Backbone as a ProteinNet text record, in pm:
[ID]
protein_1_A
[PRIMARY]
MKLYSDFGGRRVYQVLGDVVAVAVLVAGIVVAVAIHDAIAAFTGIGRDVARSGNDFSSTMRDIGDRLSGVPLIGGGISAPFGSASDAGGTLARAGTDWQEGVERLATLVGWTVAALVVLVVLVGWVRPRLVGAVRRAAVARLASSSPSLDLLALRALVTRPARVVARVDEDVVGAWRRGDQEVVRRLAALELKASGVRLPEA
[TERTIARY]
91.5	-3.1	79.4	30.7	87.5	4.9	36.1	-63.1	-61.5	49.4	28.7	70.9	19.6	50.4	187.4	211.8	351.8	353.7	245	242.3	218.2	292.6	278.2	169.5	74	-50.8	-145.3	-151.4	-241.8	-199	-54.1	-7.4	-23.9	-24.1	-51.2	-192.9	-266.7	-421.6	-434.9	-371.2	-394.8	-350.2	-220	-163.1	-255.8	-305	-382	-525	-592.1	-674.8	-668.5	-540.1	-523.5	-503	-458	-428.1	-584.3	-652	-807.5	-885.9	-870.6	-925.9	-884.5	-765.6	-724.3	-748.6	-766.2	-829.5	-940.9	-1035.4	-1185.9	-1200.4	-1128.9	-1130.2	-1111.8	-999	-961.2	-1071.2	-1131.8	-1251	-1350.6	-1386.7	-1508.7	-1499	-1382	-1358.2	-1369.1	-1298.8	-1323.3	-1461.1	-1541.8	-1692.7	-1772.6	-1726.2	-1794.8	-1759.7	-1641	-1610.3	-1691.6	-1685.4	-1759.5	-1913.2	-1960.4	-2112.9	-2132.2	-2032.9	-2051	-2042.3	-1928.1	-1939.2	-2059.3	-2107.7	-2207.1	-2335.1	-2373.6	-2483.9	-2456.6	-2307.9	-2282.9	-2303.9	-2261.5	-2308.5	-2422.5	-2528.2	-2649.6	-2665.8	-2556.9	-2561.6	-2549.7	-2509.6	-2497.7	-2660.3	-2737.5	-2888.4	-2922	-2894.9	-2907.5	-2833.5	-2724.4	-2622.8	-2681.9	-2732.7	-2779.2	-2919.1	-3012.9	-3128.5	-3095.7	-3010.6	-2935.7	-2916.7	-2819.9	-2773.6	-2876.2	-2960.1	-3081.7	-3179.4	-3194.7	-3270.7	-3213.2	-3072.1	-3016.8	-2993	-2980.7	-2972	-3114.9	-3207.3	-3367.5	-3377.8	-3349.3	-3368.6	-3305.3	-3169.1	-3098.5	-3147.7	-3202.7	-3255.7	-3387.4	-3462	-3603.1	-3569.9	-3476.3	-3461.7	-3400.2	-3310.2	-3264.5	-3363.2	-3457.7	-3548.4	-3653.8	-3684	-3788.4	-3719.2	-3567.3	-3517.9	-3505.3	-3492.7	-3508	-3642	-3731.4	-3870.7	-3927.3	-3871.6	-3915.9	-3883.9	-3784.9	-3751.1	-3858.5	-3938.2	-4028	-4130.3	-4128.2	-4212.3	-4374.8	-4436.6	-4579.6	-4602.6	-4569.7	-4610.2	-4483.4	-4393.5	-4280.7	-4308.5	-4360.7	-4361.1	-4447.9	-4570.8	-4660.3	-4607	-4536.4	-4490	-4363.2	-4299.9	-4183	-4236	-4339.2	-4396.7	-4377.9	-4437.2	-4433.4	-4301.8	-4201.9	-4076.8	-4013.6	-4045.7	-4009.1	-4070.6	-4178.2	-4215.4	-4162.2	-4134.9	-4072.8	-3913.1	-3858.9	-3739.7	-3726.2	-3810.1	-3843.3	-3863	-3946.1	-3961.5	-3817.4	-3746.2	-3626.5	-3527.5	-3526.9	-3451	-3513.2	-3644.9	-3679.5	-3653.6	-3613	-3587.2	-3442.9	-3352.6	-3231.2	-3196.5	-3281.4	-3270.6	-3318	-3401.8	-3438.8	-3306.5	-3252.9	-3128.3	-3015	-2999.5	-2885.7	-2930	-3072.9	-3115.9	-3087.7	-3131.5	-3106.9	-2952.3	-2868.5	-2719	-2681.3	-2738.3	-2693.2	-2732.6	-2883.3	-2944.6	-2868.5	-2855.7	-2765.2	-2626	-2577.4	-2447.1	-2434.2	-2557.9	-2551	-2583.1	-2668.7	-2717.9	-2579.1	-2510.9	-2373.1	-2301.3	-2292.2	-2171.1	-2235.6	-2364.6	-2438.7	-2416.9	-2461.3	-2452.8	-2311.4	-2199.6	-2090.4	-2011.6	-2040.7	-1995.6	-2048.6	-2183.6	-2256.1	-2194.9	-2179.3	-2108.6	-1986.1	-1904.8	-1769.8	-1770.6	-1856	-1876.2	-1945	-2008.4	-2067.4	-1950.1	-1853.2	-1757.7	-1645.6	-1617.4	-1538	-1571.7	-1712.7	-1780.7	-1773.7	-1795.1	-1795.9	-1653.8	-1570.1	-1415.1	-1386.8	-1412.3	-1379.3	-1451.9	-1569.4	-1640.7	-1617.5	-1601.7	-1589.7	-1452.7	-1344.6	-1196.9	-1107.2	-1120	-1013.6	-1037.3	-1184.7	-1179.9	-1146.2	-1196.4	-1163.3	-1011.8	-931.4	-780.3	-710.3	-766.7	-703	-761.5	-862.2	-897.5	-799.8	-791.9	-699.8	-548.4	-501.4	-386.1	-349.1	-434	-428	-435.8	-511.8	-526.1	-410.1	-330.6	-188.2	-99.5	-99.5	8.9	-19.9	-126	-159.8	-91.3	-139.2	-117	40.6	102.4	244	323	264.6	318.3	319.2	199.8	186.2	290.1	312.4	387.9	533.5	545.9	685.9	722.7	600.3	627.8	601	699.8	680.9	556.8	536.4	415.2	293	296.1	160.8	133.5	226.2	192.4	89.9	67.3	-10.6	-152	-186.4	-309.3	-345.3	-241.5	-265.1	-307.9	-230.9	-252.7	-420.9	-452.9	-583.7	-687.8	-668.1	-766.1	-768	-650.6	-652.8	-746	-726.1	-821.2	-966	-992.3	-1142	-1182.1	-1110.5	-1167.6	-1132.9	-1018.7	-987.7	-1055	-1096	-1163.3	-1112	-1195.5	-1141.1	-1059.8	-1083.8	-1004.5	-875.5	-837.3	-710.3	-665.5	-713.9	-652.1	-625.9	-682.5	-666.7	-523.6	-506.3	-383.7	-241.6	-265.7	-138.8	-91.8	-170.1	-115.9	-253.7	-227.4	-348.9	-428.7	-338.5	-417.3	-382.6	-454.2	-369.2	-429	-552	-589	-513.9	-476.4	-387	-249.2	-206.6	-64.5	-75.2	-184.3	-188.6	-192.2	-274	-273.8	-144.3	-45.7	65.9	154.3	140.4	229.7	340.5	296.9	384.9	439.2	577.2	587.2	596.8	615	598.8	452.8	359	237.5	170.2	205	194.6	206.8	336.9	401.4	342.4	290.1	206.2	58.5	30.7	-125	-130.7	-24.7	-16.4	9.8	91.7	113.6	-11.3	-95.5	-245.3	-312.9	-307.3	-383.7	-324.7	-194.6	-107.6	-127.5	-126.6	-141.5	-284.4	-384.6	-518.3	-514	-419.7	-419.3	-327.8	-247.6	-149.2	-12.5	27.2	142.7	229.1	353.2	423.2	476.3	482.1	560.4	699	744.9	908.3	971.3	1094.3	1182.2	1197.8	1209.5	1232.9	1368.9
-117.2	0.1	106.9	228.2	346.6	446.5	466.5	546.6	710.9	755.1	895	948.8	1062.6	1107.2	1155	1157.9	1197	1365	1434.4	1562.6	1634.6	1726.9	1804.8	1827.7	1915.9	1980.2	1843.6	1754.7	1653.2	1560.6	1543.1	1454.2	1518.5	1648.5	1724.8	1695.9	1726.8	1700.2	1561.7	1453.7	1332.2	1281	1354.8	1339.9	1424.9	1525.4	1596.1	1518.3	1446.2	1370.3	1257.5	1198	1087.7	1132.5	1241.9	1285.4	1333.8	1377.8	1416.3	1279.4	1207.8	1055.5	990.9	988.2	927.3	1011.9	1149.2	1238.2	1207.9	1191.7	1152.2	1034.4	925.6	812	813.5	878.2	904.6	961.1	1085.6	1154.1	1086.6	994.9	922.8	800	741	665.7	728.6	846	922.4	940.9	998.4	1024.9	912	786	668.4	632.7	643.7	628.6	705	826.6	911.7	908.2	851.6	834	713.1	594.7	472	528.6	596.6	640.4	719.4	817.4	884.6	798.5	718.8	630.6	516.5	457.9	394.5	454.5	588.1	650.3	615.6	584.3	598.2	428.1	357.2	227.6	251.4	380	441	435.8	467.1	446.9	322.2	216	92.8	9.1	63.2	45.6	67.6	197.6	265	171.9	135.7	66.3	-52.1	-142.4	-264.8	-278.9	-183.8	-161	-140	-30.1	0	-125.2	-198.1	-331.7	-400.6	-464.4	-541.2	-497.6	-374.3	-330.4	-336.7	-303.2	-304.9	-454.7	-531.5	-686.9	-752.3	-704.4	-774.3	-707.5	-601	-532.5	-609.9	-611.7	-689.6	-836.5	-894.7	-1049.7	-1039.8	-956.1	-955.4	-921.4	-820.7	-812.1	-918.3	-988.5	-1102.9	-1192.6	-1228.5	-1328.7	-1316.9	-1200.4	-1165.7	-1177.4	-1132	-1156.9	-1286.6	-1366.4	-1506	-1584.3	-1534.9	-1589.4	-1548.8	-1462.3	-1444.6	-1549.1	-1593.2	-1703.7	-1696.2	-1786.8	-1800.3	-1718.2	-1579.1	-1485.1	-1464.8	-1523	-1491.5	-1529.6	-1641.6	-1653.9	-1575.8	-1547.3	-1439.3	-1323.4	-1248	-1124.1	-1110.5	-1240.9	-1209	-1238.2	-1299.1	-1330.1	-1187.9	-1087.2	-954.4	-911.9	-918.9	-892.5	-963.5	-1088.3	-1202.6	-1141.3	-1086.1	-1073.1	-942	-846.5	-706.1	-747.4	-845	-894.1	-937.4	-1006	-1058.4	-937.5	-852.4	-743.5	-658	-625.5	-604.7	-659.2	-780.5	-843.1	-845	-825.8	-816.6	-668.4	-572.5	-437.1	-446.5	-530.4	-532.7	-600.1	-705.7	-776.1	-670.9	-580.4	-479.2	-375	-344.2	-237.5	-318.5	-449.1	-532	-547.5	-559.6	-579.7	-453.6	-320.6	-191.4	-172.3	-224.5	-193.2	-271.8	-377.2	-489	-429.5	-373.9	-332.6	-211.5	-111.2	14.3	-19	-118.7	-142.4	-198.3	-297	-323.7	-224.2	-142.4	-21.4	62.9	101.1	180.5	113.3	-20.2	-107.9	-108.2	-130.4	-118.9	18.1	115	262.2	288.1	258.7	298	250.2	100.9	29.6	66.7	114.9	153.7	294.6	361.3	499.9	488.5	427.7	372.7	304.2	220.1	130.4	240.2	328.7	421	511.9	573.1	652.3	582.5	457	374.7	338.9	307.8	298.5	391.8	527.6	656.7	672.8	662.7	691.3	573.6	458.8	343.3	384.8	422.3	399.4	565.2	672.2	802.5	831.1	775.6	809.7	691.7	587.7	484.4	398.1	365.8	287	369.4	495.6	561.9	584	584.3	615.8	468.2	371.5	257.3	214.9	228.4	232.9	322.1	449.7	548.8	471.4	418.9	381.5	263.6	168.2	51.2	97.6	185	265.1	307.3	397.1	461.8	362.3	260.9	152.5	96.5	58.9	-4	99.1	226.9	308.7	324.1	329.8	358.4	224.3	123.3	4.7	23.5	75.8	123.1	205.3	299.9	420.8	369.4	268.1	214.5	166.2	120	39.7	119.5	150.5	226.3	177.1	65.9	35.7	51.6	69.5	93.6	251.5	327.5	452.3	508.1	440.7	463	405.7	336.5	304.4	414.6	464.4	586	711.3	721.1	839.1	809.9	703.4	689.7	711.3	658.3	684.9	826.9	891.6	1053.8	1102.1	1075.3	1121.1	1089.8	997.1	938.9	1019	1031.2	1076.8	1195.1	1265.2	1395.3	1501.6	1625.3	1723	1751.3	1801.3	1838.2	1947.5	2051.9	2195.9	2143.4	2039.3	2010	1919.9	1831.5	1749.9	1838	1966.7	2030.3	2094	2127.8	2207.4	2126.6	2008.1	1916.4	1948.2	1950	1981.7	2032.9	2089.5	2162.3	2030.5	1925.5	1808.2	1711.2	1708.3	1596.3	1439.8	1436.6	1314.9	1256	1355.7	1291.4	1264.1	1341.8	1312.3	1186.6	1158.3	1026.3	911.9	913.1	837.7	803.8	909.3	901.5	852.1	834.3	762.7	873.5	1011.6	1110.1	1089.2	1051.4	1010.7	1134.5	1253.6	1359.8	1372.7	1369	1386.1	1271.1	1156.4	1031.9	1048.1	1103.6	1123.4	1217.9	1318.5	1430.1	1405.9	1305.7	1262.1	1161.6	1062.7	957.4	1050.4	1175.4	1250.5	1313.7	1348.5	1384.3	1290.8	1164.2	1058.4	1013.2	1000.5	952.5	1073.2	1211.4	1299.9	1293.4	1241.4	1220.4	1139.5	1044.4	922	968	1075.7	1099.9	1041.2	1018.9	947.2	1044.1	1060.6	1153.7	1067.7	1116.7	1029.6	1011.4	890.8	865.3	953.1	986.4	1069.5	961.6	1019.7	924.3	860.1
0.4	2.2	15.3	-62	-54.5	7.9	146.3	212.6	200.1	158.7	138	7	-31.3	-174.8	-189.8	-331.1	-340.5	-364.8	-361.3	-358.3	-217.4	-181.5	-44.8	1.4	-72.1	-23.9	25.7	-76.4	-38.6	61	73.2	198	316.2	333.7	435.8	496.8	383.8	429.7	473.6	423.4	459.7	606.7	639.5	771.5	872.4	815.3	933	940.7	852	861.1	937	919.2	1020.8	1162.7	1198.4	1328.9	1386.7	1287.3	1327.9	1372.8	1292	1298.6	1439.5	1469.1	1598.4	1704.1	1706	1801	1825.5	1729.3	1747.4	1810.9	1770.7	1835.6	1980.3	2024.2	2159.7	2221.2	2176.3	2237.7	2250.2	2146.5	2155	2278.6	2285.1	2404.9	2536.5	2539.2	2672	2703.2	2606.2	2613.5	2658.2	2600.5	2624.3	2775.9	2815.6	2964.2	3045.4	3006.8	3107.9	3114.9	3009.5	3010.3	3094.1	3073.2	3157	3323.5	3337.2	3490.5	3542.9	3443	3498.2	3512.3	3432.6	3448.6	3596.3	3592.2	3692.6	3836.6	3832	3959.3	4032	3953.2	4011.6	4105.4	4078.9	4132.7	4310.2	4342.2	4459	4538	4451.4	4527	4558.6	4449.1	4498.2	4607.7	4627.5	4740.7	4871.2	4868.3	4981.3	5025.9	4923.2	4959.4	4996.3	4939.2	4972.6	5123.6	5161.8	5293.4	5405	5351.1	5455.6	5458.7	5356.6	5381.4	5445.3	5442.9	5536.9	5667.3	5680	5851.2	5902.6	5816	5875.2	5917.4	5804.4	5833.5	5957.7	5973	6063.2	6201.7	6197.1	6343.4	6389.7	6278	6298.3	6351.5	6286.4	6315.1	6466.4	6507.4	6639.6	6739.9	6727.4	6810.8	6823.8	6696.1	6705.3	6794.1	6755.7	6831.2	7003.7	7041	7179.7	7220.5	7164.8	7210.1	7197	7128.6	7128.8	7245.5	7333	7440.6	7573.6	7529.1	7643.4	7657.2	7801.5	7840.6	7788.2	7736.3	7705.6	7571.7	7576.9	7469.1	7351.6	7367.5	7289.8	7141.8	7101.4	6973.9	6923	6969.1	6900.1	6893.8	6974.3	6973.3	6876	6851.5	6760.3	6607.2	6605.4	6457.4	6376.3	6404.1	6324.4	6284.7	6391.3	6344	6241.6	6248.9	6145.9	6021.3	5985.4	5872.3	5832.9	5920.2	5911.9	5848.2	5910.8	5853.5	5716.8	5678	5551.1	5448.2	5492	5397.5	5392	5494.5	5468.2	5381.9	5374.3	5284.7	5129	5104	5001.3	4932.1	5031.6	4998.1	4952.2	5051.2	4997.5	4867.9	4839.8	4703.8	4592.4	4630.1	4516.9	4501.9	4608.4	4592.2	4521	4525.7	4457.5	4308.6	4264.3	4161.6	4080.7	4156.1	4081.7	4045.8	4148.2	4117.7	3988.6	3982.4	3858.6	3732.4	3741.3	3627.9	3589.6	3671.4	3650.1	3578.5	3608.2	3574.1	3427.6	3408.2	3248.1	3174.7	3219.7	3124.1	3095.4	3208.7	3176.3	3086.5	3111.4	3022.1	2875.5	2849.5	2721.6	2663.7	2728.9	2671.2	2644.3	2742.4	2714.1	2576.6	2575.2	2446.2	2315	2316.8	2211.8	2172.8	2267.3	2205.6	2154	2224.8	2163.8	2035.8	2007.4	1886.1	1771.5	1809.1	1692.7	1646.9	1752.7	1701.2	1631.9	1663.2	1596.2	1444.7	1427.8	1312.8	1228.1	1277.3	1212.6	1148.4	1234.5	1202.4	1078.9	1104.9	1008.4	853.4	870.6	734.6	680.8	744.5	696.3	655.4	736.5	703.3	681.3	770.4	740.9	603	591.9	479.7	348.3	316	195.6	192.5	308.9	313.8	278.9	291.1	273.3	119.2	75.3	-52.6	-164.1	-110.7	-174	-184.9	-56.9	-60.8	-146.8	-165.3	-254.2	-391.3	-437.6	-560.2	-608.2	-491.3	-524.4	-567.2	-483.6	-499.8	-630.6	-672	-803	-935.9	-903.4	-1002.9	-1012.5	-883.2	-902.8	-972.4	-945.3	-1015.9	-1186.5	-1220.4	-1355.6	-1402.1	-1316.4	-1355.9	-1365.7	-1328.9	-1329.4	-1442.9	-1512.4	-1648.2	-1779.2	-1871.7	-1969.2	-2062.7	-2093.5	-2161.2	-2119.4	-1982.9	-1890.9	-1930.1	-1962.7	-1983.8	-2059	-2178.3	-2279.8	-2211.8	-2131.8	-2084.2	-1975.2	-1902.9	-1827	-1893.9	-2003.2	-2086.4	-2159	-2191.7	-2250.9	-2116	-2004.2	-1879.1	-1876.6	-1891.2	-1854.7	-1962.1	-2104.3	-2188.3	-2178.2	-2108.5	-2070.6	-1956.1	-1853.7	-1719.7	-1669.9	-1728.8	-1663.3	-1760.8	-1675.1	-1746.1	-1879.3	-1976.9	-2104.5	-2113.1	-2015.8	-2036.3	-1968.8	-1888.2	-1833	-1925.9	-1993.7	-2129.2	-2233.9	-2288.6	-2373.5	-2357	-2248.7	-2220.3	-2231.9	-2236.6	-2273.1	-2417	-2515.2	-2649.8	-2718.6	-2838.9	-2945.2	-2997.7	-3017.4	-3087.6	-3002.1	-2889.8	-2774.7	-2821.5	-2881.5	-2907.2	-3027.8	-3135.7	-3250.8	-3198.7	-3123.3	-3055.7	-3000.6	-2917.5	-2831.8	-2935.3	-3041.4	-3148.6	-3207.1	-3242.6	-3319.8	-3220.2	-3100.7	-3003.6	-2960.1	-2961.4	-2922.8	-2769.3	-2728.2	-2606.6	-2494.3	-2551.9	-2463.7	-2417.3	-2502	-2482.3	-2401.7	-2430.8	-2353.2	-2200.2	-2192.3	-2046.5	-1974.8	-2037.4	-1984	-1949.9	-2019.9	-1990.8	-1899.5	-1899.5	-1788.2	-1649.3	-1672.5	-1521.8	-1466.5	-1557.3	-1519.3	-1445.1	-1493.7	-1429.7	-1306.9	-1305.9	-1174.4	-1076.6	-1117.9	-1011.2	-948.7	-1025.8	-941.6	-875.6	-858.5	-753.7	-655.4	-668.9	-591.6	-601.2	-704.7	-751	-871.5	-830.1	-913.1	-1038	-1145.6	-1278.4	-1251.4	-1261.1	-1239.8	-1368.3	-1339.4	-1427.7	-1529.6	-1663.7	-1781.1	-1774
[MASK]
++++++++++++++++++++++++++++++++++++++++++++++++++++++++++++++++++++++++++++++++++++++++++++++++++++++++++++++++++++++++++++++++++++++++++++++++++++++++++++++++++++++++++++++++++++++++++++++++++++++++++

């Protein structure tokens, strides 16, 4: 592959684009982590609820255990506290479930944001850059072969703007048909330049 153009202006643009792409990736990851942490902060609510539920359950259970030792009436008095202890356990489990749910959501959102940023950079910049690099390498191989210059010249006649091609020679098509090597090289140079490749010296 030929990652960068042979021409200074375009090469600077490509280098700057690569730097921006890396910066966007880093920024996207930082944002994704920040969003994850912001959502994950809400696990504190579940943690507090779970702690309160466990403390309440433990307190009610302790009171129930003490009252159950009262002769004759201990069993009847302790029963409501056992029920209250169970309710505290339910509250604690709800707090734990909240924590797990929030953490799953934070992870999902964080990874989604990161994946979207990576996808945008890949599709919007990396893929076109790789396609361009492969094309430059292929065109550069053609440029190193003299017989291929005719093909490049023909391609320039077909694909380059007419006003640009006309500046090569007054009778550019006729000169190409006659095999005028200077015209062929100038046309090939036009096509190569469009791909970011400089025509090798003759």
